LUMFI-134408 format. One record per residue (C-alpha): residue in one letter; x, y, z; residue number from 1. Coordinates in nm, 4 decimals. Layout:
// residues N
<node><sedo>A</sedo><x>X</x><y>Y</y><z>Z</z><fimar>NUM</fimar></node>
...
***
This chain:
// residues 267
<node><sedo>M</sedo><x>-0.8861</x><y>13.6983</y><z>15.5438</z><fimar>1</fimar></node>
<node><sedo>K</sedo><x>-1.0160</x><y>13.7865</y><z>15.8910</z><fimar>2</fimar></node>
<node><sedo>R</sedo><x>-1.0648</x><y>13.4184</y><z>15.9675</z><fimar>3</fimar></node>
<node><sedo>C</sedo><x>-0.7089</x><y>13.3339</y><z>15.8573</z><fimar>4</fimar></node>
<node><sedo>A</sedo><x>-0.5729</x><y>13.6198</y><z>16.0664</z><fimar>5</fimar></node>
<node><sedo>A</sedo><x>-0.7665</x><y>13.4996</y><z>16.3692</z><fimar>6</fimar></node>
<node><sedo>E</sedo><x>-0.6436</x><y>13.1413</y><z>16.3257</z><fimar>7</fimar></node>
<node><sedo>F</sedo><x>-0.2864</x><y>13.2646</y><z>16.2902</z><fimar>8</fimar></node>
<node><sedo>A</sedo><x>-0.3202</x><y>13.4677</y><z>16.6102</z><fimar>9</fimar></node>
<node><sedo>I</sedo><x>-0.4489</x><y>13.1627</y><z>16.7979</z><fimar>10</fimar></node>
<node><sedo>L</sedo><x>-0.1627</x><y>12.9489</y><z>16.6667</z><fimar>11</fimar></node>
<node><sedo>L</sedo><x>0.0936</x><y>13.2137</y><z>16.7606</z><fimar>12</fimar></node>
<node><sedo>A</sedo><x>-0.0484</x><y>13.2417</y><z>17.1116</z><fimar>13</fimar></node>
<node><sedo>F</sedo><x>-0.0358</x><y>12.8640</y><z>17.1470</z><fimar>14</fimar></node>
<node><sedo>L</sedo><x>0.3294</x><y>12.8496</y><z>17.0456</z><fimar>15</fimar></node>
<node><sedo>L</sedo><x>0.4183</x><y>13.1234</y><z>17.2899</z><fimar>16</fimar></node>
<node><sedo>L</sedo><x>0.2373</x><y>12.9627</y><z>17.5811</z><fimar>17</fimar></node>
<node><sedo>V</sedo><x>0.3303</x><y>12.5973</y><z>17.5326</z><fimar>18</fimar></node>
<node><sedo>P</sedo><x>0.6823</x><y>12.4905</y><z>17.6398</z><fimar>19</fimar></node>
<node><sedo>T</sedo><x>0.9130</x><y>12.3890</y><z>17.3586</z><fimar>20</fimar></node>
<node><sedo>G</sedo><x>0.9102</x><y>12.0202</y><z>17.2762</z><fimar>21</fimar></node>
<node><sedo>S</sedo><x>1.1610</x><y>11.7748</y><z>17.1401</z><fimar>22</fimar></node>
<node><sedo>W</sedo><x>1.2727</x><y>12.0275</y><z>16.8787</z><fimar>23</fimar></node>
<node><sedo>A</sedo><x>1.4478</x><y>12.2312</y><z>17.1517</z><fimar>24</fimar></node>
<node><sedo>K</sedo><x>1.8219</x><y>12.2498</y><z>17.1069</z><fimar>25</fimar></node>
<node><sedo>A</sedo><x>2.0281</x><y>12.0155</y><z>17.3208</z><fimar>26</fimar></node>
<node><sedo>T</sedo><x>2.2417</x><y>12.1721</y><z>17.5899</z><fimar>27</fimar></node>
<node><sedo>G</sedo><x>2.5202</x><y>12.0514</y><z>17.8129</z><fimar>28</fimar></node>
<node><sedo>H</sedo><x>2.7009</x><y>12.1342</y><z>18.1333</z><fimar>29</fimar></node>
<node><sedo>E</sedo><x>3.0137</x><y>12.0269</y><z>18.3167</z><fimar>30</fimar></node>
<node><sedo>V</sedo><x>2.9819</x><y>11.7552</y><z>18.5791</z><fimar>31</fimar></node>
<node><sedo>S</sedo><x>3.2219</x><y>11.5978</y><z>18.8257</z><fimar>32</fimar></node>
<node><sedo>Y</sedo><x>3.2482</x><y>11.2401</y><z>18.9492</z><fimar>33</fimar></node>
<node><sedo>R</sedo><x>3.5228</x><y>11.0265</y><z>19.0980</z><fimar>34</fimar></node>
<node><sedo>A</sedo><x>3.7154</x><y>10.7070</y><z>19.0426</z><fimar>35</fimar></node>
<node><sedo>G</sedo><x>3.8867</x><y>10.6395</y><z>19.3727</z><fimar>36</fimar></node>
<node><sedo>D</sedo><x>4.0799</x><y>10.9525</y><z>19.4683</z><fimar>37</fimar></node>
<node><sedo>T</sedo><x>4.0782</x><y>11.0925</y><z>19.1143</z><fimar>38</fimar></node>
<node><sedo>L</sedo><x>3.8425</x><y>11.3756</y><z>19.0283</z><fimar>39</fimar></node>
<node><sedo>L</sedo><x>3.6981</x><y>11.3312</y><z>18.6797</z><fimar>40</fimar></node>
<node><sedo>K</sedo><x>3.5409</x><y>11.6215</y><z>18.4926</z><fimar>41</fimar></node>
<node><sedo>G</sedo><x>3.2858</x><y>11.5245</y><z>18.2300</z><fimar>42</fimar></node>
<node><sedo>Y</sedo><x>3.0204</x><y>11.6987</y><z>18.0248</z><fimar>43</fimar></node>
<node><sedo>L</sedo><x>2.6573</x><y>11.5912</y><z>18.0369</z><fimar>44</fimar></node>
<node><sedo>A</sedo><x>2.4453</x><y>11.6727</y><z>17.7301</z><fimar>45</fimar></node>
<node><sedo>D</sedo><x>2.0691</x><y>11.6410</y><z>17.7247</z><fimar>46</fimar></node>
<node><sedo>N</sedo><x>1.7469</x><y>11.7779</y><z>17.5808</z><fimar>47</fimar></node>
<node><sedo>R</sedo><x>1.5565</x><y>11.8853</y><z>17.8908</z><fimar>48</fimar></node>
<node><sedo>A</sedo><x>1.2379</x><y>11.9351</y><z>17.6918</z><fimar>49</fimar></node>
<node><sedo>M</sedo><x>1.2060</x><y>11.5586</y><z>17.6527</z><fimar>50</fimar></node>
<node><sedo>K</sedo><x>1.0194</x><y>11.3672</y><z>17.9203</z><fimar>51</fimar></node>
<node><sedo>G</sedo><x>1.0641</x><y>11.0230</y><z>18.0656</z><fimar>52</fimar></node>
<node><sedo>K</sedo><x>1.3688</x><y>10.8014</y><z>18.1013</z><fimar>53</fimar></node>
<node><sedo>R</sedo><x>1.5857</x><y>10.7718</y><z>17.7913</z><fimar>54</fimar></node>
<node><sedo>P</sedo><x>1.8832</x><y>10.5691</y><z>17.6661</z><fimar>55</fimar></node>
<node><sedo>A</sedo><x>2.2304</x><y>10.7067</y><z>17.7338</z><fimar>56</fimar></node>
<node><sedo>V</sedo><x>2.5625</x><y>10.7047</y><z>17.5504</z><fimar>57</fimar></node>
<node><sedo>L</sedo><x>2.9138</x><y>10.7472</y><z>17.6883</z><fimar>58</fimar></node>
<node><sedo>V</sedo><x>3.1525</x><y>10.9356</y><z>17.4589</z><fimar>59</fimar></node>
<node><sedo>V</sedo><x>3.5220</x><y>10.8583</y><z>17.5108</z><fimar>60</fimar></node>
<node><sedo>H</sedo><x>3.7620</x><y>11.1204</y><z>17.3798</z><fimar>61</fimar></node>
<node><sedo>E</sedo><x>4.0661</x><y>11.1037</y><z>17.1519</z><fimar>62</fimar></node>
<node><sedo>W</sedo><x>4.4179</x><y>11.1086</y><z>17.2940</z><fimar>63</fimar></node>
<node><sedo>W</sedo><x>4.3945</x><y>11.4894</y><z>17.3044</z><fimar>64</fimar></node>
<node><sedo>G</sedo><x>4.1733</x><y>11.4487</y><z>17.6093</z><fimar>65</fimar></node>
<node><sedo>H</sedo><x>3.8285</x><y>11.5703</y><z>17.7078</z><fimar>66</fimar></node>
<node><sedo>N</sedo><x>3.8014</x><y>11.8648</y><z>17.4691</z><fimar>67</fimar></node>
<node><sedo>E</sedo><x>3.5326</x><y>12.0483</y><z>17.2744</z><fimar>68</fimar></node>
<node><sedo>Y</sedo><x>3.5231</x><y>11.7808</y><z>17.0052</z><fimar>69</fimar></node>
<node><sedo>A</sedo><x>3.4064</x><y>11.5155</y><z>17.2539</z><fimar>70</fimar></node>
<node><sedo>R</sedo><x>3.1508</x><y>11.7607</y><z>17.3912</z><fimar>71</fimar></node>
<node><sedo>K</sedo><x>3.0219</x><y>11.8367</y><z>17.0432</z><fimar>72</fimar></node>
<node><sedo>R</sedo><x>2.9598</x><y>11.4678</y><z>16.9802</z><fimar>73</fimar></node>
<node><sedo>A</sedo><x>2.7744</x><y>11.4445</y><z>17.3121</z><fimar>74</fimar></node>
<node><sedo>R</sedo><x>2.5475</x><y>11.7325</y><z>17.2079</z><fimar>75</fimar></node>
<node><sedo>M</sedo><x>2.4881</x><y>11.5707</y><z>16.8692</z><fimar>76</fimar></node>
<node><sedo>L</sedo><x>2.3670</x><y>11.2590</y><z>17.0492</z><fimar>77</fimar></node>
<node><sedo>A</sedo><x>2.1477</x><y>11.4661</y><z>17.2808</z><fimar>78</fimar></node>
<node><sedo>E</sedo><x>1.9863</x><y>11.6233</y><z>16.9745</z><fimar>79</fimar></node>
<node><sedo>Q</sedo><x>1.8819</x><y>11.2703</y><z>16.8787</z><fimar>80</fimar></node>
<node><sedo>G</sedo><x>1.7062</x><y>11.2241</y><z>17.2113</z><fimar>81</fimar></node>
<node><sedo>Y</sedo><x>1.9811</x><y>11.0484</y><z>17.4068</z><fimar>82</fimar></node>
<node><sedo>V</sedo><x>2.1485</x><y>11.1555</y><z>17.7287</z><fimar>83</fimar></node>
<node><sedo>A</sedo><x>2.5212</x><y>11.1677</y><z>17.6556</z><fimar>84</fimar></node>
<node><sedo>L</sedo><x>2.8234</x><y>11.1954</y><z>17.8800</z><fimar>85</fimar></node>
<node><sedo>A</sedo><x>3.1582</x><y>11.3044</y><z>17.7374</z><fimar>86</fimar></node>
<node><sedo>V</sedo><x>3.3806</x><y>11.1214</y><z>17.9833</z><fimar>87</fimar></node>
<node><sedo>D</sedo><x>3.7163</x><y>11.2138</y><z>18.1297</z><fimar>88</fimar></node>
<node><sedo>M</sedo><x>3.9727</x><y>10.9360</y><z>18.1109</z><fimar>89</fimar></node>
<node><sedo>F</sedo><x>4.2794</x><y>11.1478</y><z>18.2006</z><fimar>90</fimar></node>
<node><sedo>G</sedo><x>4.1562</x><y>11.3038</y><z>18.5247</z><fimar>91</fimar></node>
<node><sedo>D</sedo><x>4.0800</x><y>11.6633</y><z>18.6205</z><fimar>92</fimar></node>
<node><sedo>G</sedo><x>3.9569</x><y>11.7234</y><z>18.2649</z><fimar>93</fimar></node>
<node><sedo>K</sedo><x>4.3094</x><y>11.7765</y><z>18.1393</z><fimar>94</fimar></node>
<node><sedo>T</sedo><x>4.3820</x><y>11.8041</y><z>17.7682</z><fimar>95</fimar></node>
<node><sedo>A</sedo><x>4.6972</x><y>11.7899</y><z>17.5563</z><fimar>96</fimar></node>
<node><sedo>Q</sedo><x>4.8149</x><y>12.0582</y><z>17.3163</z><fimar>97</fimar></node>
<node><sedo>H</sedo><x>5.1065</x><y>11.8549</y><z>17.1789</z><fimar>98</fimar></node>
<node><sedo>P</sedo><x>5.1324</x><y>11.4904</y><z>17.0627</z><fimar>99</fimar></node>
<node><sedo>D</sedo><x>5.4041</x><y>11.4235</y><z>17.3197</z><fimar>100</fimar></node>
<node><sedo>D</sedo><x>5.1680</x><y>11.5128</y><z>17.6034</z><fimar>101</fimar></node>
<node><sedo>A</sedo><x>4.8786</x><y>11.3318</y><z>17.4378</z><fimar>102</fimar></node>
<node><sedo>G</sedo><x>5.0864</x><y>11.0153</y><z>17.4113</z><fimar>103</fimar></node>
<node><sedo>K</sedo><x>5.1952</x><y>11.0473</y><z>17.7735</z><fimar>104</fimar></node>
<node><sedo>F</sedo><x>4.8413</x><y>11.0945</y><z>17.9046</z><fimar>105</fimar></node>
<node><sedo>A</sedo><x>4.7051</x><y>10.8089</y><z>17.6930</z><fimar>106</fimar></node>
<node><sedo>S</sedo><x>4.9873</x><y>10.5737</y><z>17.7960</z><fimar>107</fimar></node>
<node><sedo>E</sedo><x>4.9153</x><y>10.6343</y><z>18.1635</z><fimar>108</fimar></node>
<node><sedo>V</sedo><x>4.5736</x><y>10.4796</y><z>18.1024</z><fimar>109</fimar></node>
<node><sedo>T</sedo><x>4.6531</x><y>10.2088</y><z>17.8482</z><fimar>110</fimar></node>
<node><sedo>K</sedo><x>4.9488</x><y>10.0756</y><z>18.0454</z><fimar>111</fimar></node>
<node><sedo>N</sedo><x>4.7477</x><y>10.0631</y><z>18.3656</z><fimar>112</fimar></node>
<node><sedo>K</sedo><x>4.4373</x><y>9.8729</y><z>18.2614</z><fimar>113</fimar></node>
<node><sedo>Q</sedo><x>4.2814</x><y>9.8733</y><z>18.6073</z><fimar>114</fimar></node>
<node><sedo>L</sedo><x>4.3082</x><y>10.2524</y><z>18.6171</z><fimar>115</fimar></node>
<node><sedo>G</sedo><x>4.1367</x><y>10.2914</y><z>18.2810</z><fimar>116</fimar></node>
<node><sedo>E</sedo><x>3.8685</x><y>10.0374</y><z>18.3667</z><fimar>117</fimar></node>
<node><sedo>A</sedo><x>3.7931</x><y>10.2128</y><z>18.6951</z><fimar>118</fimar></node>
<node><sedo>R</sedo><x>3.7556</x><y>10.5499</y><z>18.5228</z><fimar>119</fimar></node>
<node><sedo>F</sedo><x>3.5292</x><y>10.4106</y><z>18.2535</z><fimar>120</fimar></node>
<node><sedo>N</sedo><x>3.3139</x><y>10.2285</y><z>18.5082</z><fimar>121</fimar></node>
<node><sedo>A</sedo><x>3.2875</x><y>10.5449</y><z>18.7179</z><fimar>122</fimar></node>
<node><sedo>A</sedo><x>3.1433</x><y>10.7231</y><z>18.4142</z><fimar>123</fimar></node>
<node><sedo>L</sedo><x>2.9069</x><y>10.4325</y><z>18.3499</z><fimar>124</fimar></node>
<node><sedo>E</sedo><x>2.7823</x><y>10.4395</y><z>18.7086</z><fimar>125</fimar></node>
<node><sedo>F</sedo><x>2.7440</x><y>10.8193</y><z>18.6977</z><fimar>126</fimar></node>
<node><sedo>I</sedo><x>2.5306</x><y>10.8178</y><z>18.3827</z><fimar>127</fimar></node>
<node><sedo>R</sedo><x>2.3110</x><y>10.5408</y><z>18.5208</z><fimar>128</fimar></node>
<node><sedo>Q</sedo><x>2.2396</x><y>10.7482</y><z>18.8294</z><fimar>129</fimar></node>
<node><sedo>Q</sedo><x>2.0913</x><y>11.0356</y><z>18.6287</z><fimar>130</fimar></node>
<node><sedo>P</sedo><x>1.7156</x><y>11.0547</y><z>18.6889</z><fimar>131</fimar></node>
<node><sedo>Q</sedo><x>1.6330</x><y>11.0927</y><z>18.3182</z><fimar>132</fimar></node>
<node><sedo>V</sedo><x>1.8388</x><y>10.7878</y><z>18.2145</z><fimar>133</fimar></node>
<node><sedo>D</sedo><x>1.7152</x><y>10.4347</y><z>18.1589</z><fimar>134</fimar></node>
<node><sedo>G</sedo><x>2.0051</x><y>10.2565</y><z>18.3250</z><fimar>135</fimar></node>
<node><sedo>E</sedo><x>1.9328</x><y>9.9364</y><z>18.1366</z><fimar>136</fimar></node>
<node><sedo>R</sedo><x>1.9980</x><y>10.1058</y><z>17.8019</z><fimar>137</fimar></node>
<node><sedo>V</sedo><x>2.3499</x><y>10.2494</y><z>17.7888</z><fimar>138</fimar></node>
<node><sedo>A</sedo><x>2.5978</x><y>10.2329</y><z>17.5005</z><fimar>139</fimar></node>
<node><sedo>A</sedo><x>2.9507</x><y>10.3654</y><z>17.4519</z><fimar>140</fimar></node>
<node><sedo>I</sedo><x>3.1300</x><y>10.5220</y><z>17.1569</z><fimar>141</fimar></node>
<node><sedo>G</sedo><x>3.4939</x><y>10.6213</y><z>17.1327</z><fimar>142</fimar></node>
<node><sedo>Y</sedo><x>3.7323</x><y>10.8032</y><z>16.9040</z><fimar>143</fimar></node>
<node><sedo>C</sedo><x>4.0977</x><y>10.7141</y><z>16.8440</z><fimar>144</fimar></node>
<node><sedo>F</sedo><x>4.2266</x><y>10.6457</y><z>17.1988</z><fimar>145</fimar></node>
<node><sedo>G</sedo><x>3.8628</x><y>10.6315</y><z>17.3063</z><fimar>146</fimar></node>
<node><sedo>G</sedo><x>3.7856</x><y>10.3700</y><z>17.0439</z><fimar>147</fimar></node>
<node><sedo>G</sedo><x>4.0488</x><y>10.1472</y><z>17.1967</z><fimar>148</fimar></node>
<node><sedo>V</sedo><x>3.9005</x><y>10.2100</y><z>17.5416</z><fimar>149</fimar></node>
<node><sedo>V</sedo><x>3.5455</x><y>10.1093</y><z>17.4500</z><fimar>150</fimar></node>
<node><sedo>L</sedo><x>3.6662</x><y>9.8001</y><z>17.2641</z><fimar>151</fimar></node>
<node><sedo>H</sedo><x>3.8716</x><y>9.6994</y><z>17.5677</z><fimar>152</fimar></node>
<node><sedo>M</sedo><x>3.5671</x><y>9.7327</y><z>17.7905</z><fimar>153</fimar></node>
<node><sedo>A</sedo><x>3.3624</x><y>9.5283</y><z>17.5429</z><fimar>154</fimar></node>
<node><sedo>R</sedo><x>3.6294</x><y>9.2570</y><z>17.5509</z><fimar>155</fimar></node>
<node><sedo>L</sedo><x>3.5871</x><y>9.2424</y><z>17.9285</z><fimar>156</fimar></node>
<node><sedo>G</sedo><x>3.2153</x><y>9.1891</y><z>17.8916</z><fimar>157</fimar></node>
<node><sedo>A</sedo><x>3.1008</x><y>9.5348</y><z>18.0041</z><fimar>158</fimar></node>
<node><sedo>D</sedo><x>2.7256</x><y>9.5573</y><z>18.0524</z><fimar>159</fimar></node>
<node><sedo>L</sedo><x>2.6515</x><y>9.7813</y><z>17.7544</z><fimar>160</fimar></node>
<node><sedo>K</sedo><x>2.3837</x><y>9.7657</y><z>17.4875</z><fimar>161</fimar></node>
<node><sedo>G</sedo><x>2.6346</x><y>9.8422</y><z>17.2139</z><fimar>162</fimar></node>
<node><sedo>V</sedo><x>2.9819</x><y>9.9770</y><z>17.1398</z><fimar>163</fimar></node>
<node><sedo>V</sedo><x>3.1048</x><y>10.1905</y><z>16.8493</z><fimar>164</fimar></node>
<node><sedo>S</sedo><x>3.4705</x><y>10.2636</y><z>16.7693</z><fimar>165</fimar></node>
<node><sedo>F</sedo><x>3.5821</x><y>10.5370</y><z>16.5286</z><fimar>166</fimar></node>
<node><sedo>H</sedo><x>3.9435</x><y>10.5112</y><z>16.4067</z><fimar>167</fimar></node>
<node><sedo>G</sedo><x>4.0312</x><y>10.3358</y><z>16.7311</z><fimar>168</fimar></node>
<node><sedo>S</sedo><x>4.3142</x><y>10.0970</y><z>16.8021</z><fimar>169</fimar></node>
<node><sedo>L</sedo><x>4.2197</x><y>9.7339</y><z>16.7403</z><fimar>170</fimar></node>
<node><sedo>A</sedo><x>4.5274</x><y>9.5757</y><z>16.8969</z><fimar>171</fimar></node>
<node><sedo>T</sedo><x>4.5174</x><y>9.4135</y><z>17.2396</z><fimar>172</fimar></node>
<node><sedo>D</sedo><x>4.7328</x><y>9.2059</y><z>17.4705</z><fimar>173</fimar></node>
<node><sedo>A</sedo><x>4.4191</x><y>9.0727</y><z>17.6377</z><fimar>174</fimar></node>
<node><sedo>P</sedo><x>4.2106</x><y>8.9189</y><z>17.3572</z><fimar>175</fimar></node>
<node><sedo>A</sedo><x>3.8466</x><y>8.8406</y><z>17.4171</z><fimar>176</fimar></node>
<node><sedo>V</sedo><x>3.7543</x><y>8.4998</y><z>17.5517</z><fimar>177</fimar></node>
<node><sedo>A</sedo><x>3.4788</x><y>8.3104</y><z>17.3740</z><fimar>178</fimar></node>
<node><sedo>G</sedo><x>3.1385</x><y>8.4151</y><z>17.4998</z><fimar>179</fimar></node>
<node><sedo>T</sedo><x>3.2639</x><y>8.7145</y><z>17.6985</z><fimar>180</fimar></node>
<node><sedo>I</sedo><x>3.1580</x><y>9.0019</y><z>17.4710</z><fimar>181</fimar></node>
<node><sedo>K</sedo><x>2.7962</x><y>9.0898</y><z>17.5458</z><fimar>182</fimar></node>
<node><sedo>A</sedo><x>2.7533</x><y>9.4013</y><z>17.3356</z><fimar>183</fimar></node>
<node><sedo>P</sedo><x>2.7256</x><y>9.4169</y><z>16.9571</z><fimar>184</fimar></node>
<node><sedo>L</sedo><x>3.0160</x><y>9.6097</y><z>16.8069</z><fimar>185</fimar></node>
<node><sedo>L</sedo><x>3.0363</x><y>9.8571</y><z>16.5194</z><fimar>186</fimar></node>
<node><sedo>V</sedo><x>3.3887</x><y>9.9501</y><z>16.4125</z><fimar>187</fimar></node>
<node><sedo>F</sedo><x>3.4938</x><y>10.2181</y><z>16.1629</z><fimar>188</fimar></node>
<node><sedo>N</sedo><x>3.8479</x><y>10.2640</y><z>16.0306</z><fimar>189</fimar></node>
<node><sedo>G</sedo><x>4.0184</x><y>10.4161</y><z>15.7314</z><fimar>190</fimar></node>
<node><sedo>E</sedo><x>4.2011</x><y>10.1732</y><z>15.5059</z><fimar>191</fimar></node>
<node><sedo>D</sedo><x>4.4833</x><y>10.4262</y><z>15.4648</z><fimar>192</fimar></node>
<node><sedo>D</sedo><x>4.5249</x><y>10.4644</y><z>15.8412</z><fimar>193</fimar></node>
<node><sedo>K</sedo><x>4.8980</x><y>10.4327</y><z>15.9115</z><fimar>194</fimar></node>
<node><sedo>M</sedo><x>4.8280</x><y>10.3768</y><z>16.2814</z><fimar>195</fimar></node>
<node><sedo>I</sedo><x>4.5950</x><y>10.0819</y><z>16.2200</z><fimar>196</fimar></node>
<node><sedo>P</sedo><x>4.7776</x><y>9.8600</y><z>15.9658</z><fimar>197</fimar></node>
<node><sedo>P</sedo><x>4.6010</x><y>9.5807</y><z>15.7732</z><fimar>198</fimar></node>
<node><sedo>E</sedo><x>4.7595</x><y>9.3142</y><z>15.9954</z><fimar>199</fimar></node>
<node><sedo>Q</sedo><x>4.5920</x><y>9.4714</y><z>16.2991</z><fimar>200</fimar></node>
<node><sedo>V</sedo><x>4.2562</x><y>9.4686</y><z>16.1239</z><fimar>201</fimar></node>
<node><sedo>A</sedo><x>4.2983</x><y>9.1040</y><z>16.0234</z><fimar>202</fimar></node>
<node><sedo>A</sedo><x>4.3962</x><y>9.0058</y><z>16.3778</z><fimar>203</fimar></node>
<node><sedo>F</sedo><x>4.0946</x><y>9.1912</y><z>16.5180</z><fimar>204</fimar></node>
<node><sedo>R</sedo><x>3.8559</x><y>9.0171</y><z>16.2798</z><fimar>205</fimar></node>
<node><sedo>E</sedo><x>4.0021</x><y>8.6791</y><z>16.3702</z><fimar>206</fimar></node>
<node><sedo>E</sedo><x>3.9785</x><y>8.7569</y><z>16.7415</z><fimar>207</fimar></node>
<node><sedo>M</sedo><x>3.6134</x><y>8.8616</y><z>16.7140</z><fimar>208</fimar></node>
<node><sedo>T</sedo><x>3.5260</x><y>8.5515</y><z>16.5168</z><fimar>209</fimar></node>
<node><sedo>R</sedo><x>3.6924</x><y>8.3226</y><z>16.7705</z><fimar>210</fimar></node>
<node><sedo>A</sedo><x>3.5182</x><y>8.5058</y><z>17.0551</z><fimar>211</fimar></node>
<node><sedo>G</sedo><x>3.1804</x><y>8.4645</y><z>16.8875</z><fimar>212</fimar></node>
<node><sedo>A</sedo><x>3.1213</x><y>8.8404</y><z>16.8998</z><fimar>213</fimar></node>
<node><sedo>S</sedo><x>2.8429</x><y>9.0155</y><z>16.7130</z><fimar>214</fimar></node>
<node><sedo>Y</sedo><x>3.0373</x><y>9.2767</y><z>16.5203</z><fimar>215</fimar></node>
<node><sedo>R</sedo><x>3.0511</x><y>9.4697</y><z>16.1957</z><fimar>216</fimar></node>
<node><sedo>Y</sedo><x>3.3675</x><y>9.6222</y><z>16.0585</z><fimar>217</fimar></node>
<node><sedo>V</sedo><x>3.3571</x><y>9.9104</y><z>15.8096</z><fimar>218</fimar></node>
<node><sedo>G</sedo><x>3.6748</x><y>10.0106</y><z>15.6273</z><fimar>219</fimar></node>
<node><sedo>Y</sedo><x>3.6858</x><y>10.3269</y><z>15.4157</z><fimar>220</fimar></node>
<node><sedo>P</sedo><x>3.9217</x><y>10.3086</y><z>15.1144</z><fimar>221</fimar></node>
<node><sedo>G</sedo><x>4.1763</x><y>10.5899</y><z>15.0956</z><fimar>222</fimar></node>
<node><sedo>V</sedo><x>4.0740</x><y>10.7330</y><z>15.4329</z><fimar>223</fimar></node>
<node><sedo>K</sedo><x>4.3314</x><y>10.8221</y><z>15.6991</z><fimar>224</fimar></node>
<node><sedo>H</sedo><x>4.3356</x><y>10.8310</y><z>16.0770</z><fimar>225</fimar></node>
<node><sedo>S</sedo><x>4.1073</x><y>11.0686</y><z>16.2701</z><fimar>226</fimar></node>
<node><sedo>F</sedo><x>3.8738</x><y>11.1016</y><z>15.9704</z><fimar>227</fimar></node>
<node><sedo>T</sedo><x>3.5756</x><y>11.2131</y><z>16.1833</z><fimar>228</fimar></node>
<node><sedo>N</sedo><x>3.7451</x><y>11.5165</y><z>16.3368</z><fimar>229</fimar></node>
<node><sedo>P</sedo><x>3.7470</x><y>11.8396</y><z>16.1300</z><fimar>230</fimar></node>
<node><sedo>D</sedo><x>4.0560</x><y>11.9491</y><z>16.3286</z><fimar>231</fimar></node>
<node><sedo>A</sedo><x>4.2547</x><y>11.6540</y><z>16.1938</z><fimar>232</fimar></node>
<node><sedo>D</sedo><x>4.3915</x><y>11.8561</y><z>15.9020</z><fimar>233</fimar></node>
<node><sedo>M</sedo><x>4.5152</x><y>12.1259</y><z>16.1404</z><fimar>234</fimar></node>
<node><sedo>Y</sedo><x>4.6851</x><y>11.8693</y><z>16.3634</z><fimar>235</fimar></node>
<node><sedo>A</sedo><x>4.8391</x><y>11.7007</y><z>16.0575</z><fimar>236</fimar></node>
<node><sedo>K</sedo><x>4.9911</x><y>12.0250</y><z>15.9337</z><fimar>237</fimar></node>
<node><sedo>K</sedo><x>5.1029</x><y>12.1536</y><z>16.2720</z><fimar>238</fimar></node>
<node><sedo>F</sedo><x>5.2645</x><y>11.8330</y><z>16.3974</z><fimar>239</fimar></node>
<node><sedo>N</sedo><x>5.3343</x><y>11.6456</y><z>16.0718</z><fimar>240</fimar></node>
<node><sedo>L</sedo><x>5.0985</x><y>11.3626</y><z>16.1618</z><fimar>241</fimar></node>
<node><sedo>P</sedo><x>4.9350</x><y>11.1150</y><z>15.9183</z><fimar>242</fimar></node>
<node><sedo>L</sedo><x>4.5832</x><y>11.2441</y><z>15.9855</z><fimar>243</fimar></node>
<node><sedo>A</sedo><x>4.3094</x><y>11.3771</y><z>15.7576</z><fimar>244</fimar></node>
<node><sedo>Y</sedo><x>3.9453</x><y>11.4678</y><z>15.7947</z><fimar>245</fimar></node>
<node><sedo>D</sedo><x>3.7143</x><y>11.2964</y><z>15.5465</z><fimar>246</fimar></node>
<node><sedo>R</sedo><x>3.3683</x><y>11.4493</y><z>15.5308</z><fimar>247</fimar></node>
<node><sedo>K</sedo><x>3.2074</x><y>11.1628</y><z>15.3427</z><fimar>248</fimar></node>
<node><sedo>A</sedo><x>3.3402</x><y>10.8957</y><z>15.5797</z><fimar>249</fimar></node>
<node><sedo>D</sedo><x>3.2495</x><y>11.1121</y><z>15.8782</z><fimar>250</fimar></node>
<node><sedo>Q</sedo><x>2.8897</x><y>11.1558</y><z>15.7663</z><fimar>251</fimar></node>
<node><sedo>D</sedo><x>2.8506</x><y>10.7931</y><z>15.6631</z><fimar>252</fimar></node>
<node><sedo>S</sedo><x>2.9889</x><y>10.6558</y><z>15.9899</z><fimar>253</fimar></node>
<node><sedo>W</sedo><x>2.7700</x><y>10.8904</y><z>16.1933</z><fimar>254</fimar></node>
<node><sedo>G</sedo><x>2.4602</x><y>10.7931</y><z>15.9980</z><fimar>255</fimar></node>
<node><sedo>Q</sedo><x>2.5344</x><y>10.4252</y><z>16.0499</z><fimar>256</fimar></node>
<node><sedo>T</sedo><x>2.5965</x><y>10.4896</y><z>16.4188</z><fimar>257</fimar></node>
<node><sedo>L</sedo><x>2.2583</x><y>10.6561</y><z>16.4671</z><fimar>258</fimar></node>
<node><sedo>A</sedo><x>2.0881</x><y>10.3621</y><z>16.2926</z><fimar>259</fimar></node>
<node><sedo>F</sedo><x>2.2860</x><y>10.1218</y><z>16.5146</z><fimar>260</fimar></node>
<node><sedo>L</sedo><x>2.1851</x><y>10.3042</y><z>16.8335</z><fimar>261</fimar></node>
<node><sedo>K</sedo><x>1.8222</x><y>10.3111</y><z>16.7298</z><fimar>262</fimar></node>
<node><sedo>K</sedo><x>1.8320</x><y>9.9368</y><z>16.6727</z><fimar>263</fimar></node>
<node><sedo>I</sedo><x>2.0064</x><y>9.8360</y><z>16.9955</z><fimar>264</fimar></node>
<node><sedo>F</sedo><x>1.7917</x><y>10.0628</y><z>17.2109</z><fimar>265</fimar></node>
<node><sedo>K</sedo><x>1.4625</x><y>9.9497</y><z>17.0623</z><fimar>266</fimar></node>
<node><sedo>K</sedo><x>1.2462</x><y>9.7923</y><z>17.3285</z><fimar>267</fimar></node>
***
């Protein structure tokens, strides 16, 4: 008994003296960067207990703007050992509380492609400048509006290791040119998504095939738009929108995403 007690005391002392390791909880903080004259307010999540340069992931928000949901996803990625930046595509970190404002903010970016591209690239440059980031290993994921953003950047041939879209728009007026897409793509959508009709999915598949892209499309039967966001049900009820959270699809898509990131970042 005395020996066990002594060994326990030594172990306890060791744990108290040695800094926490990779099990430490990920944390995040607000950061600012610029695209031209526009101040962008992001959120950088990391696990400071981890040493050495690590892969990074950009997280592009829904049309509601840079809110807590985007930050939560960034922290979830940091818990996996990545450095994650929840980006700001609207400027000044602004968010929408009503679909009318959300649509207005999103349209300002989607209708001005150069503006959106500049803001995304500013985030990409910012994350690459972080001392703990391996600038050669950066991926991007996006939700809803953000899914459309990351797919657009992939179509342009953005220098990314991989791109993941969750219930993002698949339509484009600037289809990919053969050989342009460098990054492998992983795309998740609900098959009951009223905002992404079957014709849009078919056109996307055809476009990717023609472009010679490396992509995988996952469609979830009976699943609606915004299926990864637990607030979707609240938004649906409050604004009468065709949205619904789906826990199973959320967990499955996240699990597949983590496996995808592990694969593309493997040296």
